[in-house]
C-alpha positions in Angstrom: 0.0 0.0 0.0 1.2 3.5 -0.8 -0.1 7.0 -0.3 0.5 10.1 -2.5 -0.1 13.8 -1.8 -2.2 15.4 -4.6 -1.9 19.1 -5.2 -5.4 20.3 -5.7 -4.9 24.0 -5.1 -7.1 24.1 -2.0 -5.5 24.3 1.5 -6.6 21.5 3.8 -6.0 20.8 7.4 -6.4 17.8 9.6 -9.6 16.1 10.5 -10.1 14.3 13.8 -7.9 11.1 13.8 -5.8 12.6 10.9 -4.9 10.0 8.2 -6.5 7.1 10.0 -9.9 8.3 8.8 -9.2 7.4 5.1 -6.8 4.6 5.7 -9.2 2.7 7.9 -12.0 3.3 5.4 -10.1 2.0 2.4 -8.6 -1.0 4.2 -11.7 -2.1 6.1 -14.2 -1.8 3.2 -11.7 -3.5 0.9 -11.5 -6.4 3.3 -15.2 -6.8 3.3 -15.2 -6.9 -0.5 -12.5 -9.6 -0.4 -14.6 -11.5 2.2 -17.7 -11.3 -0.1 -15.7 -12.5 -3.1 -14.2 -15.5 -1.2 -17.5 -16.4 0.6 -15.9 -15.7 3.9 -17.6 -14.1 6.9 -16.2 -10.6 7.5 -15.3 -11.4 11.1 -13.5 -14.6 10.1 -11.4 -13.1 7.4 -10.1 -10.5 9.9 -9.5 -13.2 12.5 -7.4 -15.1 10.0 -5.3 -12.1 9.1 -4.8 -10.9 12.7 -3.5 -14.1 14.3 -0.2 -12.3 15.1 -2.0 -9.1 16.4 -3.6 -10.0 19.7 -4.7 -6.6 20.7 -6.5 -6.1 17.3 -8.1 -9.5 17.9 -9.0 -8.7 21.4 -11.2 -5.7 20.5 -12.6 -7.4 17.4 -13.7 -10.5 19.3 -15.1 -8.4 22.2 -17.1 -6.1 19.9 -18.4 -9.1 17.9 -19.4 -11.0 21.0 -21.3 -8.0 22.6 -23.0 -7.2 19.4 -24.2 -10.8 18.8 -22.4 -11.1 15.5 -24.0 -13.9 13.5 -27.3 -13.8 15.4 -30.6 -13.0 13.6 -31.5 -9.3 13.2 -34.9 -7.8 12.7 -36.0 -7.6 9.1 -34.5 -4.6 7.3 -31.4 -4.4 9.4 -27.8 -5.5 8.7 -24.5 -5.5 10.6 -21.1 -4.3 9.6 -17.8 -4.2 11.4 -14.4 -2.6 11.3 -11.2 -2.6 13.4 -8.3 -0.1 13.4 -5.3 0.9 15.4 -4.5 4.6 15.8 -2.6 6.6 18.4 -1.4 3.3 19.8 -4.9 2.3 20.8 -7.1 -0.4 19.3 -10.8 0.0 18.5 -13.4 -2.3 16.9 -16.9 -1.3 16.1 -20.0 -3.3 15.0 -22.9 -1.3 13.7 -26.5 -2.1 12.9 -28.1 -0.1 10.1 -31.5 0.2 8.4 -32.7 2.2 5.5 -33.7 5.7 6.7 -36.7 7.6 5.3 -34.3 9.9 3.5 -32.6 7.0 1.7 -29.5 7.2 3.9 -28.3 4.6 6.3 -30.0 4.9 9.7 -27.5 3.8 12.3 -29.5 2.0 15.0 -26.8 0.6 17.2 -23.0 0.8 17.6 -21.0 -1.6 19.8 -17.5 -0.4 20.4 -14.6 -2.2 22.1 -11.4 -0.3 22.9 -8.0 -1.3 24.2 -6.1 1.8 25.3 -3.9 0.2 27.9 -4.6 0.9 31.6 -8.0 2.6 31.8 -7.2 5.7 34.0 -10.7 7.1 33.8 -13.2 4.7 32.2 -15.9 7.4 32.0 -13.7 9.6 30.0 -12.8 6.7 27.7 -16.5 6.0 27.2 -17.3 9.6 26.5 -14.5 10.0 24.0 -15.6 6.8 22.1 -19.2 8.1 22.0 -18.0 11.5 20.8 -15.8 10.1 18.2 -18.6 7.9 16.9 -20.9 10.9 16.6 -18.3 13.0 14.9 -17.4 10.2 12.5 -21.0 9.5 11.7 -21.6 13.2 10.9 -18.8 13.1 8.3 -19.9 9.7 7.0 -23.4 10.7 6.3 -23.3 14.4 5.6 -19.9 16.1 5.8 -19.4 17.3 2.2 -17.5 20.6 1.4 -18.0 21.5 -2.3 -16.3 24.2 -4.4 -17.7 26.3 -7.1 -14.9 28.0 -9.1 -12.7 27.8 -6.1 -15.3 29.2 -3.6 -16.7 26.9 -0.8 -20.4 26.5 -1.4 -21.4 25.8 2.2 -21.5 28.8 4.5 -23.2 27.6 7.8 -25.1 24.8 9.4 -28.2 25.4 7.2 -26.2 24.1 4.2 -23.4 22.1 5.9 -25.4 19.4 7.6 -24.1 17.7 10.8 -25.5 14.8 12.8 -28.5 15.8 14.9 -28.9 14.6 18.4 -32.0 12.6 17.5 -29.9 10.7 14.9 -27.3 9.5 17.4 -27.6 5.7 17.7 -27.5 3.7 20.8 -23.8 3.3 21.6 -22.3 0.6 23.9 -18.6 0.9 24.9 -16.6 -1.9 26.3 -13.1 -1.4 27.6 -10.5 -4.2 27.4 -8.8 -4.8 30.7 -5.1 -4.3 30.2 -1.9 -3.6 32.0 -0.2 -2.0 29.0 0.7 1.7 29.3 -2.1 4.1 28.7 -2.6 5.4 25.2 -4.8 7.8 23.3 -8.6 7.9 23.4 -9.4 11.3 21.9 -9.3 10.3 18.3 -9.3 6.4 17.9 -13.1 6.2 18.2 -13.5 7.9 14.8 -11.8 5.7 12.1 -13.8 2.5 12.4 -17.3 4.0 12.2 -17.4 5.0 8.5 -16.2 1.6 7.2 -18.4 -0.3 9.6 -21.4 1.7 8.3 -20.4 1.2 4.7 -19.9 -2.6 5.3 -23.4 -2.9 6.9 -24.9 -0.8 4.0 -23.3 -3.1 1.5 -24.8 -6.1 3.3 -28.2 -4.4 3.5 -28.4 -3.0 -0.1 -25.6 -4.6 -2.1 -24.2 -1.1 -2.8 -20.5 -0.5 -2.2 -19.7 3.1 -1.3 -16.3 4.5 -2.3 -17.1 8.2 -2.1 -18.2 9.8 1.1 -20.4 11.3 2.4 -23.5 9.1 1.8 -25.6 12.2 1.2 -23.9 12.5 -2.2 -26.2 9.7 -3.3 -29.4 11.3 -2.1 -30.2 14.9 -3.5 -31.3 17.6 -1.1 -30.4 15.8 2.1 
């Protein structure tokens, strides 16, 4: 895998979780595509690839267990998952999505497992994971910035949509018990949410999404 900087003439700065946002998305959605092509369960293909990465496996297995991966879901729902390491912390998320009235994914539930070493303040860890999930969902579903002749089209929250509080899913956070040194929690909750949603959406609809946000597919959202 390689990355290249493209000069687009528009200054950009960092999003929360920096490069892990797009690297997690490309890797974790690609893995689901490989799983589908090979007829392998998305959880199992990750387990096979992560045999030498116990902390990745730890959060992945915990999130899958708590989410009931493989158990039946109500009609019209599907699950997706993703796991990613950033800032020396490990986070896995399993989401349940349905089709919203606006044609976008409606995220019903998120199960999040985090290994950030010794949990100094579990309530702060939980809050940071919840906040990262909400932030990531906002960008996943709505966060487009468009340019017209070099001028940003969006000007305020009336035309730059963000996640509303009533759209926030039920979030469960589980912290892996660890005696490793404490690591970051402010940003690692963000990277897994977009690919987990996209993987669930592909399961629900058959549509693979390679261009975010989802609102690009539904006009006037």
